[in-house]
C-alpha positions, 0 to 999 in steps of 0.5 A: 579068564574071559569076561563072562567068567570074570563077571560070574566070579564077581557075582559069586563073590557078591552073593557069598558076601551078602549071604555071609552078612545075613548069617552074621546078622542072624547070629547076632539076633539069636545071641541077643534073644537066647544068649550064647548057650542058645545058638545053633546051626539050625536056628541060625539057618532058619533066621537067615533063611539059608540052608544049614549046609551053607553054614557048614560050607562057609564056616565049618559049623557053629564054632567056626561061625562064632570065631569068624564073628569075633574076628570080624573087627566089630568087637576089637578093632583091627588097625592098619599099619597106616592107622597105627602110624597115626595112633603112635604117640607124639609126646611122652604123655600121649601113651595114657590117652591112647590106651584109656581111650581104646579101653573105654570105647571097646567096653562102651561097645560091649555095654551098648550091644547085647549080642556083644555082651553075650559073646563076652560072657563066653569067658565065664561059661564052663564045659561048653565047646562053643563057649571055649572056641569063642573065648579062645578067639576073644583072647587071640583078638585081645592079644593082637590088640594089646600087641598093636598098641604096645608102644612101650618097651621094658614094661609088661604090657600084657600082664597090665592089660590082662588085669585091666581088660579082665576087670572091665570084662568082669564089670561089664558082665556084672552090669548085665546081671544088674549087680553092683561092685563096691557099692557102685551101681553098674547099671547107671551112667554115673557108675560107669563114669566113675569106672571110666575115670578110674581107668584114665587115672590108672593109665595116666599113673602108669604113663608117668611111671614109664616116663620116669623109669630108666628101664622103659622106652616109649616108641614115639612118632618119628615124624610130626603126624597128627594123632588120629582121633579114634 
């Protein structure tokens, strides 16, 4: 490949990246304005100022675009092997902090950004192909995240995570709908501080149980790397 061809290919890649970004930003705007039920290729194309044919070419349609959005790493972080090496617990008691920090930060993001909250609601929308695709992509990302952070062997981290993440998802949706739970005001920072403190208590208790159990092993760092502050 000559220099001109290489420069042309690079320009095409840059243009595609910029166009993709515009489409994603348009998607977020539409979701914020109309909810997941209000998204559509025509509406996204108009807001992004692109042809709807381009959206089909890049993503295969609305379902593909939403799946791409969920898997971008904005909703659920993607850790590189190097990052995971640093996150890996240094001491037995570090496991709780790693888990409750990630859960708290993830759901703070959902509470802060309306588009993210609307996407989270896909799990409770019935009989809708777009919602089904989005919910499936979310579950795949949650499964990946739990798998990456499962520094515990001998405990059912998937089931434990399903209970906690499911509860946090439900509470986040309830908060958007201006609901309370057990008389806790989910619209207030005070209410969410209580929820976050409860999450810390649960993980600290689970950590203590894991340390005292003969059937559970914790995967600690083999070298004394500093634990990443994320």
